[in-house]
N, C-alpha and C positions, 0 to 999 in steps of 0.2 A: 554535296557532302560538307563543303565548307560553311553553307547556310545552317545545316543541322548542328555542326560543332559550335557555331556560334550561338544558336538558340540553347544548347545544353549548357554552355558556359554562363549565359545569362541566368539560367534557372539555378544553377549552383551558386552564383555569386550573389544574387539578390538577398537571400536570408543573411549572408555575411555583412553585406553593405548595411542592411537595415539595422544589424545589431551594432555596428560601429557608429552610426549617425543618429540612432534613436536617442532622444534626450531623457535624462532621468526624471521621474515624476515630480512635479512641484509640490512641496509640502504646504499645509495650510499656513504655516508661518514662513514668511519670506522677510529677509533683512534688507531694509532701504540702504542705499549707498551713503546717505548722510548720517545714519545711525551708528554712533561709535560709543562703545561702553567705557565708562570711566573707573569700572571696578578694578582693573589691574593697576591702575596708577594710585588707587585710594589708600590702599593699606598692604602690610605684609603679614604673614603668619609665622610666628615663632614656634619652632619645633625643637623640643629637647630630646636629643638622641644620645646614646650611650657614649659616643665620642666627641660630643659637643653641642653647641646650639646653632641651629640653622634657620635661615630666614628665607621664605619663598613667597613670591608674588602669587595672587590667586590662579592665574592661568597655569603657571607651572605646577603648583600644588594639585590642580585639578588633574593633570596628566599622570602625576606620581601616584595620586590616589587611585586612579584607574588601573594603572599597572598593577598596584598591590592587591586590589580587591578583585580583579577579574579570575575566575576559576582556572586553575593552572592547566586543566585539560581542553581549554578553549585554544584552538589552533588558529592562527590568521594567516592569510595568503599575501604574496608580495604584490598582487595586481588587483585592479579593479575587476571583480568578479560580478558582472551584472546578471541578474536574473530577469528575463524578459517575460512579462505577462500582461495581456490585454492592453498591449501598445504602450506600456510603461515600463522603465527599466529600473531596477533596484540593485544597489550594492548592499547586501544584507549586513556584511561586517561593519561598513560605515554607519548604516542606520542604527545598528546595536551601539556602536561605540559614541555615536552622537548623542543617543539618549542618555547613555552613561555619563558623558562628560557634563550634560546639562544637570543631571542628578547631583553629581559631585559638587559642581560649581554652585548650584543652589543651596547645598548644605554649608558651604563656606560662606556664601553671602547672608544666609539667614543667621548664622552664628555671629557674624560681625555686627549685623544690625541690632541683634539681641544684646550685644556688649556695648551699645551705644556708639558704633562706629569709631573704635579706637584706630590710632596710626599703626600699632601692632597687636594683632590678635594672637592670644595664646591658643595653640592647637588643642589643648585639652577641653576648651570650650566647645569642641564639636562633638565630643563623645564618640569619636570614630575609632573602631577596632582595627587600625592600621598603622604600621610604623616602619622604621628602618629605611626611610626614603633615601638616605644618603647611599645605601647600597645600590639602588637602581642606578644612580649617577656614576658609581665608581666601578661597577662591575664591567670587566672587558667585554666588548661586543661579540655575541654570537649570532649565528644566522637567524634562528628562531626568535631569539629575544630581540634582535635589531628590527625585524619584521613587525613584531608586536609593537615596539616603540614607535616606529614610523607610522603605522596605522593609527595609534593613539594620537599622535602629533597631528595628523591630518584631521582627525574628528574635533580636536580641541580648537584647532585653527577655524575649522568650518563653522563652529558654534560660539565663537569667541565672545564671551560677555552675556551669553543667553542664559536666562534663569527661568525657573517655574515659579508662577505666581497664582495666588488664589486670593480673590477679592482685592485685587491690586497690591498684594503684599508678597514679597518673596517667602516661600515656605520651605520648611524643613522637609526633605525628600527621604523618607526611611528606605532602606534597601538591605537586601540579605543575599546569601548564597544558596543554600539548598533547603533551609528551614528557618522559621522565625528564631529558634535557638542560636542560629549563626548570624543574628541581626548585627550589622555593622554600625548603624546610626538609627536611632529610634525616636519617636515623638508619641506621647501619650494619646491614645485615642485615633491614632492615624491608620490603624491597621498593620498588615505585614509590609505593604509597600512593594518596592521595585525587586523583582527576583532576577538575580544576575544570569541564571540558568535559562529561566523561561522567556526572558526578554530576548535572548538570542534565537529561540525557536521562533518566537513571533516576528522577528526580523526576516529569518529565513523563509517564512511562510508568506512574506510580501508586505508586511507593515512598515511604513517609514518611521523615523524616530518620533515624530509627533503622535502618530497613532499608538505607538508602543508606550509613551508616556501617559496618553489619555486612558489606555487599557488598565494602567496600574493606579493612577492618582484620580481618575474621574474629571470632575468639572475643573479644569485648570486651564491656564494660558501660558505660552512661552514668549518671553520678550527680552530684548537687550536691555540690561542693567544701565540705567542713566543716572 
């Protein structure tokens, strides 16, 4: 009887142990330890708000942009929810958010380069339909909001300094919510770009952030901005 109990315990526990120790899939892009982005120390973005003028470093503004543009009906969990498929593990929320972080950061970096790399970049140069960033920082924390902020922060930290490039140049990465009429940032001839809604579905289907970006932008690379 004791032997049978031991066998049953082993059968029940093996799937759980496998889920705990399985390693997430390695994306085609990997960051080397010596690669450090200089983007965050190179300039600040000047944002004129209704209550005053604010200055943000690129990484902080990346997170604030993400919070502002993510569809309101997108709900995030407070834990790492891995989906295990074919001996690989995915955290769909993080893959989605990492893709969006790279999109937002790329638009910031592209606008900065287009303006000849000034120390202070005017937010208007990015032509993004998102504002009131100060409210994100001033609003008292609530459970759902805090989870969203924490998940965004994880994704921004995980992709720090990473931008989308095409032909060796940082590209403007157009993105939208539900239709091209809701375009948040655009570039002539670039198509509709990154769908904030469908990108989430792609991540849930098992795509990592790099595959999601390739789906929308085609022949691109992602790299640390140096």
